[in-house]
C-alpha positions in Angstrom: 47.7 64.1 -65.0 46.6 65.7 -61.8 48.1 68.8 -60.1 49.7 67.7 -56.9 47.9 69.4 -53.6 48.7 73.2 -52.9 52.2 72.6 -50.8 51.9 74.0 -46.9 54.0 77.1 -47.9 51.2 78.1 -50.5 48.7 77.7 -48.0 45.3 79.0 -49.4 42.8 80.5 -46.9 39.3 79.4 -46.3 37.8 82.2 -47.9 39.4 84.4 -50.6 40.1 87.9 -49.4 37.1 89.5 -50.8 34.7 87.5 -48.9 34.9 88.5 -45.4 32.8 89.2 -42.2 28.8 89.2 -43.6 29.9 87.6 -46.5 31.7 84.4 -45.2 28.0 84.2 -42.5 25.7 84.2 -45.6 27.5 82.3 -47.5 27.9 79.6 -44.9 24.4 80.1 -44.2 23.6 78.6 -47.6 22.0 75.1 -48.3 24.3 74.8 -51.2 27.6 74.0 -51.5 29.8 76.9 -53.3 33.3 76.9 -54.2 35.7 79.5 -55.5 38.4 77.9 -57.8 41.0 80.3 -59.1 42.7 80.2 -62.5 45.2 78.0 -61.7 42.3 75.5 -60.5 43.3 75.8 -57.1 40.5 76.2 -54.5 40.1 79.3 -52.8 36.8 79.2 -50.9 34.1 76.9 -49.7 31.5 77.1 -47.6 29.9 74.9 -44.7 27.8 72.8 -47.4 30.6 72.3 -49.7 31.9 69.7 -47.0 29.4 66.9 -47.1 28.8 67.6 -50.8 32.6 66.2 -51.5 32.9 64.5 -48.2 35.6 66.5 -46.9 36.7 69.2 -44.7 36.8 73.0 -45.7 40.5 72.6 -44.4 41.3 69.6 -46.8 39.4 71.2 -49.9 41.3 74.2 -49.6 44.6 72.8 -49.5 43.3 71.2 -52.5 43.1 71.5 -56.9 40.5 70.9 -58.2 42.6 68.7 -60.4 42.9 66.6 -57.2 39.4 65.9 -56.5 38.2 65.2 -60.2 39.7 64.0 -63.3 40.5 66.7 -66.0 38.2 65.7 -68.5 35.0 66.0 -66.4 32.7 67.9 -68.0 32.8 70.7 -65.4 36.6 72.2 -66.1 34.9 72.8 -69.7 32.3 74.9 -67.9 34.7 77.0 -66.1 36.8 77.7 -69.2 33.8 78.7 -70.9 33.3 81.2 -68.1 36.6 82.8 -67.9 36.5 82.7 -71.6 33.2 84.4 -72.0 33.1 86.3 -68.9 29.4 85.4 -67.9 27.7 82.8 -66.4 27.4 79.4 -67.4 24.8 76.5 -66.4 24.9 73.1 -67.0 22.7 70.5 -65.8 22.7 66.5 -65.4 26.3 67.0 -64.6 28.1 63.2 -63.5 31.3 64.3 -60.8 33.2 60.7 -60.4 36.4 60.5 -59.2 37.5 57.6 -56.7 36.7 59.5 -53.4 33.3 61.3 -55.2 30.5 60.1 -56.7 27.4 62.4 -57.6 25.1 62.1 -60.4 22.2 64.3 -61.9 23.8 67.7 -60.4 23.3 71.2 -61.7 26.6 73.4 -61.9 26.5 77.6 -62.1 29.4 78.9 -63.1 29.7 83.0 -62.5 33.1 84.7 -63.0 34.6 86.6 -60.3 35.1 90.1 -61.1 38.0 90.9 -58.2 40.0 87.9 -59.1 40.8 87.7 -63.0 40.3 83.5 -64.1 38.6 82.8 -60.7 35.2 81.4 -61.1 32.3 80.9 -58.5 30.6 77.5 -58.8 27.6 76.7 -57.1 26.2 72.9 -57.1 22.8 72.0 -57.0 21.9 68.2 -56.1 18.7 67.6 -56.8 19.0 63.3 -55.9 17.0 64.2 -52.6 14.2 65.7 -55.1 14.1 62.6 -57.0 14.0 60.0 -54.6 10.9 61.7 -53.4 9.3 61.5 -56.5 9.9 58.0 -56.7 9.0 57.4 -53.0 5.6 59.2 -53.8 5.8 56.4 -57.0 6.4 53.7 -54.4 3.3 54.9 -51.8 0.6 55.4 -54.7 1.4 51.7 -56.1 1.6 50.3 -52.3 -2.0 51.9 -51.8 -3.0 50.6 -55.3 -1.8 46.9 -53.8 -3.9 47.7 -50.3 -7.1 48.2 -52.0 -6.7 45.5 -54.1 -5.7 43.5 -51.0 -9.1 44.7 -49.3 -11.2 43.4 -52.8 -9.4 39.9 -52.8 -9.8 39.2 -48.9 -13.3 39.7 -49.5 -14.0 38.2 -52.8 -12.1 35.6 -52.5 -11.3 34.4 -49.2 -14.9 33.4 -48.3 -15.7 31.0 -51.6 -12.1 29.9 -51.0 -13.3 28.6 -47.5 -16.1 26.9 -49.1 -14.3 24.9 -51.6 -11.8 23.9 -49.6 -14.7 22.1 -46.9 -16.4 21.0 -50.3 -13.0 19.4 -51.5 -12.5 17.6 -47.8 -16.4 16.6 -48.2 -15.3 15.2 -51.4 -12.1 13.2 -50.4 -13.8 11.3 -47.9 -16.9 10.0 -50.1 -15.3 9.5 -53.9 -13.2 6.5 -55.5 -9.3 6.0 -54.8 -8.8 7.3 -58.4 -11.0 10.8 -57.4 -9.2 11.3 -54.5 -6.0 12.8 -56.1 -7.9 15.3 -57.4 -9.6 16.2 -54.2 -6.4 16.5 -52.6 -5.3 18.5 -55.7 -8.0 21.3 -55.2 -7.4 21.6 -51.2 -3.7 22.4 -51.9 -4.3 25.1 -54.6 -7.2 26.7 -52.8 -4.3 26.8 -49.5 -1.7 28.0 -52.4 -4.2 30.8 -53.4 -5.5 31.7 -49.4 -1.6 31.8 -48.6 -1.1 34.4 -51.8 -4.2 36.4 -50.7 -2.7 36.2 -46.8 0.4 38.1 -48.2 -1.3 40.6 -50.1 -3.3 41.5 -46.9 0.2 42.6 -45.2 -0.3 45.9 -47.9 -3.4 46.9 -45.8 -3.7 50.3 -44.4 -3.8 48.9 -40.6 -1.5 51.4 -38.3 1.5 50.2 -37.3 3.1 49.5 -33.6 6.0 51.4 -33.1 8.4 52.2 -30.6 12.6 52.7 -30.2 14.3 49.9 -31.8 18.3 49.4 -32.0 18.6 48.9 -35.4 22.2 47.4 -35.2 20.1 44.5 -33.2 18.0 44.1 -36.3 20.6 43.7 -38.7 22.8 41.7 -36.4 19.5 39.2 -36.2 19.4 39.8 -40.2 22.4 38.7 -40.7 23.0 35.8 -38.3 19.2 34.7 -40.3 21.0 34.9 -44.0 24.3 33.3 -42.7 22.4 30.2 -41.5 20.4 29.6 -44.3 20.3 31.4 -47.9 23.2 33.4 -47.5 25.7 31.1 -46.0 28.7 31.3 -48.8 28.3 35.0 -49.0 30.9 37.1 -47.4 29.4 40.3 -44.9 31.2 43.2 -44.2 29.5 45.6 -41.1 30.2 49.3 -41.1 27.8 50.6 -38.1 28.0 54.4 -36.4 27.9 52.9 -33.0 26.3 56.4 -32.0 23.1 56.1 -33.6 19.9 57.2 -32.0 17.0 54.5 -31.7 14.7 54.3 -34.7 11.1 55.2 -34.1 9.4 51.7 -36.1 8.5 48.5 -35.5 11.2 46.0 -35.1 9.2 42.8 -36.9 8.4 44.6 -39.6 12.2 46.4 -39.8 13.3 42.9 -39.8 11.1 41.5 -42.7 12.3 44.7 -45.1 15.8 44.0 -44.6 15.8 40.4 -44.7 14.2 40.5 -48.1 16.7 43.1 -49.2 19.7 40.9 -47.9 17.5 37.5 -49.8 17.2 39.9 -53.0 21.5 40.8 -52.4 22.2 37.2 -51.7 20.0 35.7 -54.9 21.8 38.2 -57.4 25.1 37.2 -56.4 24.3 33.8 -57.1 23.3 34.4 -60.4 26.8 36.1 -61.0 28.8 34.4 -63.3 31.9 36.8 -62.7 34.1 34.8 -60.6 36.7 37.9 -60.4 35.5 39.2 -56.9 34.0 37.0 -54.1 30.6 37.4 -53.5 30.0 40.3 -50.7 27.1 41.8 -48.9 27.6 45.2 -47.0 25.6 46.7 -44.3 26.0 50.2 -43.2 24.6 52.9 -40.9 25.2 56.3 -40.6 23.4 59.9 -39.9 22.5 62.1 -42.7 20.6 65.2 -41.5 20.0 66.1 -45.0 16.3 64.5 -46.1 13.1 66.1 -44.9 9.5 65.1 -45.5 6.5 66.5 -45.2 3.5 64.9 -43.4 0.0 65.5 -43.1 -1.0 68.4 -41.2 2.1 70.5 -42.7 4.5 69.0 -40.2 8.1 68.3 -41.4 10.2 65.0 -39.9 13.6 64.5 -40.4 14.9 61.1 -41.9 18.5 61.4 -40.7 19.2 57.4 -40.4 20.5 55.8 -42.7 20.9 52.3 -43.6 22.6 50.7 -46.5 22.2 47.0 -48.2 24.9 46.8 -50.9 26.5 43.9 -52.9 28.9 43.3 -55.8 26.9 41.6 -58.1 26.2 42.4 -61.7 23.6 44.8 -61.0 20.1 45.7 -62.3 18.7 45.9 -65.7 18.2 50.0 -66.5 14.9 48.9 -68.2 13.7 47.4 -64.8 15.2 50.0 -62.7 12.3 52.9 -62.7 9.4 50.1 -61.8 11.2 48.4 -58.9 8.5 48.9 -56.5 5.8 47.9 -58.5 4.1 44.9 -57.2 4.3 41.9 -59.6 7.2 43.1 -60.9 9.9 40.3 -61.0 12.6 38.9 -62.9 12.8 36.1 -60.9 11.2 32.4 -62.2 9.4 31.6 -59.0 8.8 35.2 -57.9 5.5 36.4 -57.1 6.8 40.6 -57.5 5.5 41.6 -53.7 8.9 41.6 -52.2 10.1 45.1 -53.0 6.8 46.8 -53.0 5.9 45.2 -50.1 9.2 46.6 -48.5 8.6 50.3 -50.4 5.4 49.9 -48.3 6.3 49.5 -44.8 9.1 52.1 -45.5 6.6 54.8 -46.4 4.2 53.5 -43.3 7.7 54.2 -40.8 7.6 58.1 -42.5 10.9 57.0 -44.2 12.2 56.7 -47.6 13.9 53.8 -49.8 16.2 54.4 -52.6 18.0 52.2 -55.2 21.3 52.5 -57.1 22.5 50.5 -58.9 25.2 50.2 -61.7 27.7 46.9 -63.0 29.4 45.6 -59.7 27.5 47.5 -57.2 23.4 47.5 -56.3 23.0 50.0 -53.1 19.5 50.1 -51.3 19.5 52.9 -48.8 16.4 53.0 -46.2 16.1 57.1 -44.6 14.4 56.2 -41.5 13.2 58.6 -38.5 14.7 58.4 -35.1 13.1 58.9 -31.6 12.4 62.3 -30.7 11.2 64.0 -27.6 7.9 63.9 -28.6 7.6 60.4 -30.0 9.2 59.0 -26.6 7.3 60.6 -24.6 4.1 59.0 -26.6 
């Protein structure tokens, strides 16, 4: 059973009495979320970084109990019990903080006693999800570079001979008998199929892309209309947009290609979902999240504050497939080529962005972290 929120008459200040002046300024300047939990599990203090981490304002957190945010069987409470019983610092890795209003996985939590307040514990939360996202992104880019090299070889070594084979088959078609003409046509069809595959591979080339300010909501609206007129006609769409977002610094056609591919994947997952308990839905979301930066060549750092999400309520992605999603030629579809997500990762990487996938039964979400137009780019 969860404790009820602390009544107004028992209002807890935003910082305990022993955190004053410069102490508050220092704690508020930390990028790590910090929380002080008292002996009765009421929240005595949170710093500024705790607000986005928990998705609540400081005022709301400071009037709550921790048991009102997380269930009492969460490992965080066992950690605090150990700190109180042993009176020294305890660290636990890979903690999951899950409740109807919060979901964080792979968090490292450090708890330490507060000598001036017996029973109080100061908690710091280290969320390494952004680091893991960047690590996966580097893997995706390496895979894309491998495909780019292979595309160049295919274009040079395969396309030229294909033209000769196709020309010879066309000549044969006009000179052979009726019984052999069908074989000549078959050769041409197969040559065309191989040429189309090579052309698709050529999309992985390292040619620079032309970028300009792009309204991401117009891109998403275009993608939704295409989907609902075709492969997703029987699927309900939800749009949760932040209308105040600045433009993306990107290539409109390539962003349409990426998002259309992601929506198509979501629709195909929903069509294969046999559980009829919930109607199939795809949710398109945008938001502003200033927490991710990436390093580029020359020692520069680029912020990726614009978030685009494509979420479906399908069966989820098999756990053994998730680490390899963006590898080229990996597919679970009978007629798939395995290039769609690899190409999406490559295009997002060309934009200087980051792509990640979170999946569990009933919810798969693909997140794009993209740069926005700055004064420097806007003037170029």
